[in-house]
C-alpha beads as a LAMMPS data file, in Angstrom:
LAMMPS data file: protein, C-alpha beads

180 atoms
179 bonds

1 atom types
1 bond types

-500.0 500.0 xlo xhi
-500.0 500.0 ylo yhi
-500.0 500.0 zlo zhi

Masses

1 110.0

Atoms # bond

1 1 1 -238.256 -117.435 448.655
2 1 1 -237.835 -114.468 450.886
3 1 1 -240.786 -111.956 450.382
4 1 1 -238.555 -108.899 450.012
5 1 1 -236.157 -110.464 447.385
6 1 1 -239.469 -111.083 445.415
7 1 1 -239.004 -107.429 444.579
8 1 1 -235.970 -107.599 443.425
9 1 1 -234.685 -107.606 439.528
10 1 1 -231.389 -109.097 438.600
11 1 1 -231.618 -106.537 435.381
12 1 1 -227.501 -107.049 434.514
13 1 1 -228.129 -109.917 432.571
14 1 1 -231.649 -108.816 430.728
15 1 1 -230.776 -108.103 426.936
16 1 1 -231.840 -104.708 425.945
17 1 1 -235.881 -104.493 424.934
18 1 1 -239.211 -104.957 427.203
19 1 1 -239.390 -107.428 430.457
20 1 1 -242.993 -108.124 431.916
21 1 1 -243.001 -109.054 435.420
22 1 1 -246.346 -109.465 437.108
23 1 1 -246.926 -109.525 441.026
24 1 1 -249.963 -110.223 443.554
25 1 1 -249.986 -107.632 446.243
26 1 1 -252.341 -108.596 449.248
27 1 1 -252.444 -107.184 452.673
28 1 1 -248.840 -109.409 453.639
29 1 1 -246.812 -107.339 451.348
30 1 1 -247.505 -104.028 453.623
31 1 1 -246.196 -105.560 456.955
32 1 1 -242.649 -104.293 456.654
33 1 1 -244.093 -100.740 456.511
34 1 1 -246.765 -100.388 459.327
35 1 1 -250.079 -100.445 459.527
36 1 1 -252.293 -99.084 456.528
37 1 1 -255.456 -97.124 455.898
38 1 1 -256.833 -99.915 453.993
39 1 1 -257.096 -103.531 454.204
40 1 1 -257.919 -106.744 452.328
41 1 1 -255.816 -105.610 449.636
42 1 1 -256.096 -107.276 446.023
43 1 1 -254.002 -105.307 443.587
44 1 1 -251.837 -106.672 440.261
45 1 1 -249.065 -104.963 439.400
46 1 1 -247.948 -105.247 435.603
47 1 1 -244.790 -103.655 435.555
48 1 1 -242.806 -103.201 431.967
49 1 1 -238.953 -102.695 432.732
50 1 1 -237.619 -101.373 428.962
51 1 1 -233.932 -102.027 429.265
52 1 1 -231.692 -99.734 427.587
53 1 1 -228.111 -99.020 427.191
54 1 1 -227.573 -96.785 430.175
55 1 1 -231.041 -96.338 431.440
56 1 1 -234.175 -98.484 432.251
57 1 1 -237.814 -97.476 431.926
58 1 1 -240.418 -98.246 434.553
59 1 1 -243.883 -98.738 433.487
60 1 1 -246.092 -99.501 436.554
61 1 1 -249.967 -100.612 435.952
62 1 1 -252.028 -100.817 439.229
63 1 1 -255.266 -102.594 438.989
64 1 1 -257.042 -104.203 441.909
65 1 1 -259.510 -103.123 444.821
66 1 1 -259.229 -102.875 448.572
67 1 1 -261.199 -101.946 451.681
68 1 1 -260.848 -98.543 453.156
69 1 1 -262.969 -96.387 455.779
70 1 1 -265.258 -93.477 455.130
71 1 1 -263.980 -90.558 456.649
72 1 1 -267.067 -89.391 457.620
73 1 1 -269.136 -92.247 459.105
74 1 1 -266.677 -95.076 459.605
75 1 1 -268.280 -97.495 457.210
76 1 1 -265.923 -99.699 454.956
77 1 1 -265.954 -98.914 451.201
78 1 1 -264.512 -101.155 448.519
79 1 1 -262.809 -99.212 446.497
80 1 1 -261.151 -100.049 442.401
81 1 1 -257.860 -99.096 441.696
82 1 1 -256.413 -98.152 438.546
83 1 1 -253.411 -96.230 438.145
84 1 1 -250.230 -95.891 435.987
85 1 1 -246.682 -94.270 436.944
86 1 1 -243.655 -94.563 435.270
87 1 1 -239.878 -94.249 436.364
88 1 1 -236.716 -93.823 434.563
89 1 1 -233.728 -95.721 436.441
90 1 1 -230.173 -93.961 434.979
91 1 1 -226.947 -95.599 435.504
92 1 1 -224.294 -93.502 436.363
93 1 1 -221.150 -93.604 438.363
94 1 1 -222.296 -91.258 441.526
95 1 1 -225.406 -92.221 442.022
96 1 1 -226.040 -90.491 445.696
97 1 1 -224.802 -87.033 444.659
98 1 1 -227.265 -87.439 441.519
99 1 1 -229.877 -88.684 443.453
100 1 1 -229.823 -85.628 445.963
101 1 1 -229.590 -83.160 442.873
102 1 1 -232.763 -84.503 441.640
103 1 1 -235.727 -82.556 440.913
104 1 1 -238.145 -85.148 438.960
105 1 1 -238.890 -87.508 441.377
106 1 1 -239.975 -90.177 438.108
107 1 1 -236.338 -89.895 437.638
108 1 1 -233.967 -92.402 439.924
109 1 1 -230.126 -93.108 439.687
110 1 1 -227.927 -96.454 440.664
111 1 1 -224.563 -96.977 440.129
112 1 1 -222.955 -98.764 437.665
113 1 1 -221.468 -101.493 440.238
114 1 1 -225.651 -102.351 440.976
115 1 1 -226.838 -105.654 439.570
116 1 1 -230.164 -105.553 441.512
117 1 1 -233.035 -103.064 441.253
118 1 1 -235.493 -103.558 444.022
119 1 1 -238.792 -102.207 443.170
120 1 1 -240.740 -102.704 446.625
121 1 1 -240.835 -99.478 447.788
122 1 1 -242.082 -98.378 444.425
123 1 1 -244.983 -100.552 444.281
124 1 1 -245.959 -99.345 447.940
125 1 1 -245.968 -96.011 446.953
126 1 1 -247.972 -95.993 443.775
127 1 1 -250.336 -98.196 445.611
128 1 1 -250.748 -95.313 448.455
129 1 1 -250.736 -92.760 445.607
130 1 1 -253.462 -94.559 443.967
131 1 1 -255.884 -93.998 446.619
132 1 1 -258.110 -91.304 446.586
133 1 1 -257.812 -88.250 449.107
134 1 1 -260.899 -88.400 450.895
135 1 1 -263.024 -91.775 450.833
136 1 1 -266.628 -91.251 451.377
137 1 1 -269.846 -93.062 451.377
138 1 1 -271.295 -91.179 448.475
139 1 1 -274.847 -90.368 447.915
140 1 1 -278.030 -91.934 446.329
141 1 1 -280.253 -91.143 443.490
142 1 1 -282.127 -88.099 445.789
143 1 1 -278.940 -86.765 446.875
144 1 1 -279.134 -88.413 450.199
145 1 1 -275.797 -89.414 451.817
146 1 1 -275.306 -93.229 452.092
147 1 1 -273.196 -92.681 455.398
148 1 1 -274.605 -94.427 458.610
149 1 1 -277.242 -92.352 459.600
150 1 1 -276.629 -93.078 463.525
151 1 1 -272.851 -92.081 463.108
152 1 1 -274.174 -89.000 461.169
153 1 1 -276.973 -87.816 463.890
154 1 1 -273.882 -88.058 466.525
155 1 1 -271.835 -85.970 464.933
156 1 1 -274.042 -83.068 464.225
157 1 1 -274.979 -83.297 467.701
158 1 1 -271.325 -83.059 468.843
159 1 1 -270.701 -80.120 466.527
160 1 1 -273.629 -78.334 468.245
161 1 1 -272.234 -78.765 471.455
162 1 1 -268.987 -77.628 470.933
163 1 1 -270.442 -74.612 469.323
164 1 1 -272.615 -74.216 472.744
165 1 1 -269.575 -74.449 474.840
166 1 1 -267.432 -71.804 474.660
167 1 1 -264.026 -72.110 476.720
168 1 1 -263.613 -69.275 479.241
169 1 1 -259.612 -68.990 478.084
170 1 1 -261.368 -67.312 474.634
171 1 1 -263.975 -64.954 476.030
172 1 1 -261.956 -62.038 476.259
173 1 1 -260.678 -62.291 472.425
174 1 1 -264.459 -61.567 471.115
175 1 1 -264.138 -57.866 472.035
176 1 1 -261.389 -57.494 469.310
177 1 1 -263.374 -59.313 466.335
178 1 1 -264.914 -56.198 464.983
179 1 1 -262.171 -53.982 465.675
180 1 1 -260.186 -52.751 462.315

Bonds

1 1 1 2
2 1 2 3
3 1 3 4
4 1 4 5
5 1 5 6
6 1 6 7
7 1 7 8
8 1 8 9
9 1 9 10
10 1 10 11
11 1 11 12
12 1 12 13
13 1 13 14
14 1 14 15
15 1 15 16
16 1 16 17
17 1 17 18
18 1 18 19
19 1 19 20
20 1 20 21
21 1 21 22
22 1 22 23
23 1 23 24
24 1 24 25
25 1 25 26
26 1 26 27
27 1 27 28
28 1 28 29
29 1 29 30
30 1 30 31
31 1 31 32
32 1 32 33
33 1 33 34
34 1 34 35
35 1 35 36
36 1 36 37
37 1 37 38
38 1 38 39
39 1 39 40
40 1 40 41
41 1 41 42
42 1 42 43
43 1 43 44
44 1 44 45
45 1 45 46
46 1 46 47
47 1 47 48
48 1 48 49
49 1 49 50
50 1 50 51
51 1 51 52
52 1 52 53
53 1 53 54
54 1 54 55
55 1 55 56
56 1 56 57
57 1 57 58
58 1 58 59
59 1 59 60
60 1 60 61
61 1 61 62
62 1 62 63
63 1 63 64
64 1 64 65
65 1 65 66
66 1 66 67
67 1 67 68
68 1 68 69
69 1 69 70
70 1 70 71
71 1 71 72
72 1 72 73
73 1 73 74
74 1 74 75
75 1 75 76
76 1 76 77
77 1 77 78
78 1 78 79
79 1 79 80
80 1 80 81
81 1 81 82
82 1 82 83
83 1 83 84
84 1 84 85
85 1 85 86
86 1 86 87
87 1 87 88
88 1 88 89
89 1 89 90
90 1 90 91
91 1 91 92
92 1 92 93
93 1 93 94
94 1 94 95
95 1 95 96
96 1 96 97
97 1 97 98
98 1 98 99
99 1 99 100
100 1 100 101
101 1 101 102
102 1 102 103
103 1 103 104
104 1 104 105
105 1 105 106
106 1 106 107
107 1 107 108
108 1 108 109
109 1 109 110
110 1 110 111
111 1 111 112
112 1 112 113
113 1 113 114
114 1 114 115
115 1 115 116
116 1 116 117
117 1 117 118
118 1 118 119
119 1 119 120
120 1 120 121
121 1 121 122
122 1 122 123
123 1 123 124
124 1 124 125
125 1 125 126
126 1 126 127
127 1 127 128
128 1 128 129
129 1 129 130
130 1 130 131
131 1 131 132
132 1 132 133
133 1 133 134
134 1 134 135
135 1 135 136
136 1 136 137
137 1 137 138
138 1 138 139
139 1 139 140
140 1 140 141
141 1 141 142
142 1 142 143
143 1 143 144
144 1 144 145
145 1 145 146
146 1 146 147
147 1 147 148
148 1 148 149
149 1 149 150
150 1 150 151
151 1 151 152
152 1 152 153
153 1 153 154
154 1 154 155
155 1 155 156
156 1 156 157
157 1 157 158
158 1 158 159
159 1 159 160
160 1 160 161
161 1 161 162
162 1 162 163
163 1 163 164
164 1 164 165
165 1 165 166
166 1 166 167
167 1 167 168
168 1 168 169
169 1 169 170
170 1 170 171
171 1 171 172
172 1 172 173
173 1 173 174
174 1 174 175
175 1 175 176
176 1 176 177
177 1 177 178
178 1 178 179
179 1 179 180
């Protein structure tokens, strides 16, 4: 089976009601999207599709783990993901025009002639939205950073060097700092 077709849902023949799809997402899934900021992805997606007349209600439940680098020291961190996203897919005559006008990112339009719904792009987006904005090693019970000590020392050294080295290009601007 084509890897991309695995994420296409033929909704035309579905009876009204809830239909559940399970997906196991690994690193291979992200290949078409390019390099990611994480690795060793093991995420389970439970997609509940509620088929109604004129629209589909999609509920994505995300549960899994992946490795991501610490923003401060570069250590590998194991992150647990858990999130939930909802999308309403409305079936209309003019989907392109409606999608351009729609301001709600949770509403998407498809044409009446469509028979399949590709959910792979939403899965990609929702896994990325489930990642924390900042990834750091955290602190121990004493409040000390668990980051790599050598890297922190190097960063501190680089910071003090940057402060002591002044660019001659900016020296003349210092006299304007205190003017008001």
